[in-house]
C-alpha positions, -999 to 999 in steps of 0.1 A, spaced: -374 -262 -310 -343 -278 -311 -308 -258 -320 -286 -283 -338 -255 -265 -325 -267 -263 -289 -272 -304 -292 -237 -307 -307 -221 -289 -278 -239 -307 -253 -230 -342 -270 -194 -328 -265 -194 -327 -226 -178 -355 -210 -199 -380 -184 -175 -367 -156 -185 -332 -161 -219 -339 -164 -218 -358 -132 -197 -331 -117 -222 -305 -126 -250 -325 -114 -233 -330 -80 -226 -293 -77 -261 -282 -85 -277 -308 -60 -252 -299 -31 -253 -271 -4 -221 -258 -15 -218 -223 -24 -191 -205 -45 -172 -180 -26 -183 -142 -32 -151 -124 -48 -167 -92 -45 -168 -94 -5 -129 -102 -7 -124 -69 -29 -145 -49 -6 -121 -59 26 -91 -53 5 -105 -16 -3 -110 -12 35 -71 -4 38 -68 29 54 -41 53 36 -33 86 49 -7 111 30 15 135 43 35 161 23 69 174 39 76 199 11 92 227 27 98 215 61 131 220 79 148 188 89 136 193 125 100 202 118 98 170 92 112 146 120 86 160 146 56 162 120 63 126 108 66 113 144 33 126 155 15 116 123 26 78 126 16 80 161 -19 92 152 -22 71 121 -13 41 142 -40 50 170 -65 54 141 -58 23 127 -42 33 93 -25 7 73 -5 23 50 12 62 51 24 78 17 53 103 30 61 128 3 95 143 9 104 156 -28 136 146 -41 155 176 -30 157 194 -66 149 228 -51 167 223 -15 189 251 -4 217 228 1 235 239 -26 243 273 -14 263 258 18 294 239 5 299 226 37 269 204 40 264 172 24 238 172 -2 225 137 4 223 135 42 204 168 45 177 163 22 143 149 37 142 122 10 171 106 29 167 121 65 133 115 74 133 75 66 166 73 85 149 91 116 122 70 116 145 39 116 164 47 142 136 55 164 127 24 181 93 34 196 81 43 161 97 11 145 75 -9 171 45 3 152 60 -4 117 61 -32 95 81 -19 69 91 12 50 95 11 13 100 32 -18 67 45 -35 59 36 -67 57 63 -93 20 72 -91 25 80 -54 57 104 -59 83 79 -71 117 88 -56 103 118 -40 82 94 -16 80 65 5 54 39 20 52 32 57 30 0 65 19 0 98 9 -28 124 -21 -35 135 -29 -17 168 
């Protein structure tokens, strides 16, 4: 049983395409399995830490230990939530700089100034909106 449309389509295939197809079918070449690549990408270890409510000293100690632990456990990416400082008690003290006392600014500066931590870090960058936006940042760790 022959279908007119399929015969017509077969006739539209160029000789080069036919030759290439026949060569591919007869060869041992395999197409790469894209699903395997996706599985490898999904194997990235991500950890979260939320520093809301911490003092600056607590936050620095906590993040330092957390980075060390994540590095030892081969975590690739850390999402650090500091908050935006909207509920900070800094407004009550007119002698404290609003920008420098908020964890949002201070924690990344602490990390960048700590050479031992920076040896384990590829980069620090702002988080996407779904991960906390302006109230969070990413730390990408080197492989151990």
